[in-house]
N, C-alpha and C positions, 0 to 999 in steps of 0.2 A: 735293693732294697726292692721288693715286688708289692704291688697294691692290688686289692680285690676289693671291690666295689659290689654291696649287697644295696638295692633298691626295695624299697617295701612301701607298697600300696594297697589301699582298701579295694576289696573284689567291689568289681562293677555296680553289684546289685546291693550293697553295702551302702547306707547313709553316710554323707560325709559332711558333719556340720561345720568342721574348721574350713573347709574347701568351699562350702556354701556361704561363709562369714566371707573368707578373702574375694570370691567371684563379686558378692554385692558391693563390697567396699571399691574394686577396682570398676564396676560400672559408675558408683559414684563419683567416682574422680575421672570419670572420661572415659574409660577403658573398656568400651562396650562390646559385645560378641565374642566376649571370652568365658568359659568355664574352666573352673580350676578344682582337681582333686588333689588335696594335701598326702604325702607322705612322708617316708625317712628314708635318709641314706646312709649306711655305717660303711666305713672305710677300714679295711684291714691290712696292717704292713705286715710282711714276711721278709725274713733274711733267705736270702737265695732266689732260686726260681719257681715259679710257680707251675706245679705239677698236675697231673688231672687228680692224682690222689688228694692234695692240697685243695684243689677245687671242692672233689666231694666233703671234704671234711668241713669248706665253709658253707655247702649246702646243708648238711647234718646241723651245724651253729645256727642256720637261718630257720630251718624246719623247728629245731629246740627251743632256741631263745630270741632271735631278732627279730621272727614275725610269728604273729597269730595265724596260722593256717587256716584256721574257720574261717578269719573274715578280712586273710589279708593275702595277697600274692607276693612274690619276691621273684629277683630276679640277681643272678650273681653274674659279675662280668671282672675281667681284668681290666686296668686300669695303668697308662704309663705311668712308669715312677716319677718322682718330682726330680730325682736326678735329672733322667733325660728329657722331662718337661724344662729343668732349668736351663739345660744346655740349649733347647731352641727357644727361650726366651732370651738367653744370654746372645744368642745369634741376631734373632730379631732387633734388639736393642741395640747391637752393633751395626746391622743395616740401619738403623733408625737415626743413630747418631752419625753415621756418613752420611746419609741424606740430609739431614739439618745442614751438617758442615758444606757440604755443597751448596747448600742453599743461602748458607750465610756469605760463603764466597761470591758467589753470583749477584747477591743483594748489594754486596760492596762494590763487586764489578759495575753494575749498575749505578750506583752512587758516583763512583769517580768518573765515567762516562757522561753521567748529566753534569757535573762539575766542569768537566773539560770544556762539553758543548754550550753551557752557559756562560764560559770564559770567553770562548769565540763570539759569543752572539752580542755581550757586550765590548768587543773590539781588544779586550786584555790577551795575552800571550796563554795559551793551555800550559798548563803547570803538571807536572808529575804528581802522584798522591803523595810523595815524600815531600817536593816544594811546597804543595799546598797547607803540608801539614807543618813546615818550618815556616812559613808565613802565617801561619795561623797564631801560633806561637810567640810571635813577634811582634803581631800586629795587633 
């Protein structure tokens, strides 16, 4: 599945009351120094590859229906498909899970080392994590 995106924006010389309203609201919320122009985004999905003919067809659709070319400009671009983006997300999530597991293991090791050091400091014999768990259950 291929995705083509059409971004439509008001021409620079055209007033943008919605953009001005958002700019004012941002300033009131403490986000000063920003100027907003509001537009539209259309996502078109196709089976198969995006060819030059298909892009030309999307441009014609944008000129005909998606944008009012008297007051708006548009940009047509191909965007990565959700499937390939999903594969990237899965890889990132997998890596994040691996990092979390490594962090958890490091934290557990640190806690075990602290227990052993505390046992040595109070004169008692150091215990393995298993021995400490059995003693805690018994005790």
